[in-house]
C-alpha positions in Angstrom: 23.2 -13.2 7.7 21.5 -10.0 8.7 19.1 -9.8 11.5 16.0 -7.6 10.8 15.3 -5.9 14.1 12.3 -3.8 12.9 10.2 -3.2 9.8 8.0 -0.2 9.3 5.7 1.3 6.6 5.9 4.9 5.6 2.5 6.0 4.4 3.8 9.3 3.0 6.2 7.5 0.6 4.5 4.1 0.5 7.9 2.5 1.2 8.7 -0.5 3.5 11.7 0.2 5.7 13.9 -2.4 7.4 16.4 -1.9 10.2 19.2 -4.5 10.3 22.3 -5.5 12.0 24.7 -8.3 12.8 22.9 -11.7 13.3 23.8 -14.0 16.2 27.0 -13.7 18.2 29.9 -11.9 16.6 31.9 -15.2 16.3 29.0 -17.2 14.8 29.0 -18.1 11.1 26.0 -16.4 9.5 26.3 -16.9 5.8 28.2 -16.4 2.5 28.8 -13.2 0.7 28.0 -13.1 -3.0 31.7 -13.5 -3.8 31.8 -16.7 -1.7 33.5 -15.1 1.4 32.4 -16.7 4.7 30.7 -14.1 6.9 30.6 -14.0 10.7 28.5 -11.9 12.9 31.2 -9.3 13.3 31.4 -8.9 9.5 27.8 -8.2 8.7 27.2 -4.5 7.9 24.6 -2.5 9.7 22.3 -0.9 7.2 18.8 0.5 6.7 16.9 -0.9 3.7 14.0 0.6 1.7 11.5 -0.9 -0.8 9.1 1.2 -2.8 7.2 -1.9 -4.2 6.3 -4.0 -1.1 9.5 -5.9 -1.1 10.0 -6.7 -4.7 13.2 -4.6 -4.9 15.4 -3.0 -2.2 18.0 -0.4 -1.8 20.1 0.2 1.3 22.3 2.8 2.9 24.6 3.2 5.8 26.1 6.6 4.7 26.5 8.7 7.8 25.4 5.9 10.1 28.5 6.2 12.3 29.7 7.8 15.5 32.8 8.9 13.7 36.5 8.2 14.3 37.1 7.2 17.9 33.4 6.5 18.6 31.9 3.1 19.2 31.0 0.9 16.4 27.3 0.7 15.6 26.2 -3.0 16.0 22.5 -2.9 15.0 19.7 -0.6 14.0 16.9 -1.5 16.4 14.1 0.8 15.3 13.1 3.0 12.4 10.4 5.6 12.6 9.0 7.8 9.8 7.5 11.2 10.8 7.0 14.6 9.2 9.0 13.6 6.1 12.0 12.5 8.3 13.2 9.0 9.0 14.6 8.4 12.5 16.7 5.4 13.5 17.5 4.1 16.9 20.8 2.1 17.2 23.1 0.1 19.4 25.1 1.5 21.3 22.2 3.7 22.2 21.8 6.8 19.9 19.5 8.5 17.5 20.0 9.2 13.8 17.8 10.9 11.2 17.6 11.2 7.4 15.9 14.0 5.6 16.5 12.5 2.1 14.5 9.3 2.4 17.3 7.2 3.9 20.0 8.0 1.4 22.2 9.7 4.0 22.0 9.7 7.8 23.0 12.3 10.4 23.7 11.7 14.1 21.4 13.5 16.4 24.3 14.1 18.7 22.4 15.9 21.5 21.3 12.7 23.1 24.7 11.2 23.6 25.9 14.6 24.7 23.7 14.3 27.8 26.0 14.3 30.8 24.7 10.9 31.9 25.9 9.1 28.8 29.2 7.7 30.2 27.1 5.9 32.9 24.6 4.2 30.6 24.4 0.4 30.9 22.8 -2.1 28.5 20.1 -4.6 29.3 20.3 -8.3 28.3 19.8 -7.3 24.6 22.6 -4.7 24.7 22.6 -0.9 25.2 20.1 0.0 22.5 17.6 2.8 21.6 14.6 0.8 20.5 11.5 3.1 20.9 11.0 6.4 19.0 7.8 8.5 19.4 7.5 11.7 17.5 4.6 14.1 18.3 2.2 14.1 15.4 1.7 17.9 15.5 5.2 19.0 16.5 8.3 17.4 14.9 10.6 19.0 17.5 9.0 16.9 20.3 10.5 13.4 20.4 10.7 10.6 23.0 13.4 8.0 22.9 13.3 4.8 24.9 16.4 2.9 25.8 17.6 -0.2 27.5 18.7 0.5 30.1 19.1 4.2 30.5 15.3 4.9 30.6 13.3 7.3 28.6 14.5 10.7 27.2 12.6 13.7 25.8 13.5 16.6 23.6 11.4 19.7 22.7 13.9 21.3 20.4 14.4 18.6 17.7 17.2 16.8 19.5 19.5 19.6 20.6 18.9 19.0 24.3 17.3 16.1 26.1 16.0 15.4 29.6 15.0 12.1 31.3 11.3 11.2 31.7 11.3 8.4 34.2 9.6 9.7 37.3 7.6 7.0 39.3 8.8 4.1 37.2 10.5 1.2 39.1 13.9 -0.3 38.9 13.5 -3.5 40.8 11.7 -2.3 44.0 13.1 1.2 43.9 10.7 3.9 42.7 12.3 6.7 40.7 11.0 9.7 42.5 13.6 12.1 41.3 13.4 11.5 37.6 16.8 10.0 37.4 18.4 8.5 34.3 17.6 5.0 35.2 15.4 2.1 34.3 14.9 -0.4 31.5 12.2 0.7 29.1 11.0 -2.2 26.9 8.6 -0.3 24.6 6.9 3.1 24.4 3.8 4.0 22.3 2.0 7.2 21.9 -1.7 8.0 22.1 -1.8 11.7 21.6 -5.3 12.7 22.4 -6.0 16.4 21.7 -9.6 16.0 22.5 -8.7 15.2 26.1 -6.3 18.2 26.2 -3.2 16.1 27.2 -0.3 14.1 25.9 -1.0 10.5 26.5 1.8 7.9 26.5 2.1 4.3 27.5 5.1 2.1 28.2 5.9 -1.5 28.9 8.9 -1.5 31.2 11.0 -4.3 32.6 9.3 -3.5 35.9 5.7 -2.7 35.1 3.2 -1.2 32.6 2.8 2.5 32.9 0.6 5.4 31.6 1.5 9.1 31.4 -1.0 11.9 30.8 1.6 14.7 30.8 4.0 13.7 28.0 6.0 11.5 30.3 6.8 13.9 33.1 5.1 11.5 35.5 4.2 7.9 35.1 1.4 5.8 36.8 1.8 2.1 37.3 -1.2 0.3 35.6 0.0 -3.3 36.0 -2.7 -4.3 38.5 -4.8 -7.0 37.0 -2.0 -8.5 34.8 -0.5 -11.9 35.6 2.9 -10.4 35.3 4.3 -6.9 35.0 7.1 -8.1 32.7 6.8 -8.1 28.9 8.1 -6.5 25.8 5.5 -5.3 23.2 2.7 -2.8 23.6 0.2 -1.4 21.1 -2.7 1.1 21.1 -5.6 1.3 18.6 -5.3 4.4 16.4 -9.0 5.1 16.6 -9.3 4.5 20.4 -6.6 5.9 22.5 -7.8 4.0 25.6 -7.7 0.5 23.9 -4.2 -0.8 24.7 -2.6 -4.3 24.4 0.3 -6.0 26.2 1.7 -9.5 26.3 2.6 -10.4 29.9 5.5 -12.9 30.1 7.0 -14.9 32.9 9.9 -12.7 33.9 12.3 -15.6 34.7 11.8 -17.6 31.5 10.3 -14.9 29.3 7.5 -17.1 28.0 3.7 -17.1 28.2 2.7 -17.7 31.9 1.9 -21.4 32.4 2.3 -22.0 28.7 -1.1 -20.5 28.0 -1.0 -17.9 25.2 -2.9 -14.7 25.7 -2.9 -11.0 24.9 -4.3 -8.7 27.6 -6.5 -5.8 26.5 -7.6 -2.7 28.3 -10.5 -0.6 27.1 -10.0 2.1 29.8 -6.4 3.1 29.4 -5.1 0.5 31.8 -7.5 0.9 34.7 -8.6 -2.7 34.1 -7.5 -5.6 31.9 -9.1 -8.6 30.3 -7.4 -11.8 29.0 -7.9 -12.4 25.3 -6.9 -15.9 24.4 -9.7 -17.3 22.2 -8.1 -19.2 19.3 -4.6 -19.1 20.9 -2.8 -22.3 22.1 -3.5 -23.0 25.8 -1.1 -25.9 26.3 2.6 -25.9 25.8 2.8 -22.3 24.5 6.2 -21.6 26.1 7.1 -18.9 23.6 7.8 -15.2 23.9 6.9 -12.1 22.0 9.6 -9.4 21.5 9.3 -5.6 21.7 8.5 -4.9 18.0 6.6 -8.1 17.3 3.1 -6.7 17.9 1.2 -4.3 15.7 -2.2 -2.9 15.0 -3.8 -1.7 11.8 -6.1 1.3 11.0 -9.2 -0.7 10.1 -12.6 -0.6 11.9 -12.8 -2.9 13.9 -9.0 -2.8 14.4 -6.7 -5.7 13.6 -4.1 -6.8 16.1 -1.1 -9.0 15.2 1.8 -10.6 17.0 4.7 -12.9 16.2 6.6 -15.3 18.5 10.2 -16.3 19.0 9.2 -19.8 17.9 8.1 -18.6 14.4 4.3 -18.2 14.6 2.3 -15.1 13.7 -1.2 -14.7 15.1 -3.8 -12.2 14.1 -7.1 -10.9 15.2 -9.6 -9.0 13.0 -11.9 -8.1 15.9 -9.6 -6.2 18.2 -8.5 -9.2 20.1 -11.8 -11.0 20.8 -10.6 -14.0 18.8 -7.3 -15.1 17.1 -6.1 -17.1 14.1 -2.7 -18.4 12.9 -1.5 -16.2 10.1 1.8 -18.0 9.5 3.9 -20.7 11.1 7.2 -22.5 10.9 9.1 -19.2 10.5 12.4 -18.3 12.1 12.1 -16.3 15.3 9.9 -13.3 14.6 11.5 -10.0 15.7 9.1 -7.6 14.2 5.5 -7.5 12.9 4.0 -4.5 11.1 0.6 -3.9 9.7 -0.4 -1.3 7.0 -3.5 -0.7 5.0 -2.3 0.0 1.4 
């Protein structure tokens, strides 16, 4: 009865990590416990799972994964991110946790929810969640956290203090000129490019696709050339920080525009886009792709993969030039991860 929101691979420990939470609505029957007890959504524990052997065996822990007595109940773990020997977890209601012992115990990074704006945070359609975590590859104290729908936050001191990073993003037709705590981030990815002497970030927002060349202090809208500025996932090739991928969706129905499946690729950091649909269904493809359901690998040429809410997984071994079906007839795919092992 658990819903796996995100899976990740930690190359340092060679472990597969899974972030889980209640499946379906809280009043919906989701399965049977080993002792025969009927479980409903509200009864399913929120846990983080780990496998050292590619899924053959699993352990799990939720020790410390709490806001404490009097705090809100944690409903889901939305994202898990390994970095610098630390595991980070983003949860709902929006907050950040970390583990320094491989996921055995967890500690609340309280500084984020201590931001004075926290009482005014509101959730998106999926709930008030922290779903994107970017840790600078050279400095573990620098972390970006993306939420729906309180926008993006940044810390330079390991999580003690945080500041918003939302300047020039849109909320409907209003441009955030004053870097307010506002906006519905859908996904944030990093492309730290030291050779260019700058911190390069990209984000898919509810209202546009954006690029930042200054660690998120300012954002530039790069949606021009896309059939829709709405979507959820985003990915960047590890070996080419200007090759980025998005999946534009119809913002009303949250499906592929006109039912024609395509991934859009940019080779110049979002200055221009090309439609990559060879091998994908071009009729009746009224499916969506969720925020963690697209991934890239570290091969040359790079592999790109995405899953749909109708249970298909598609893959490209040539950086999006052509696509094949990897798997079908699955439940809704919430997360796709790729690792070279």
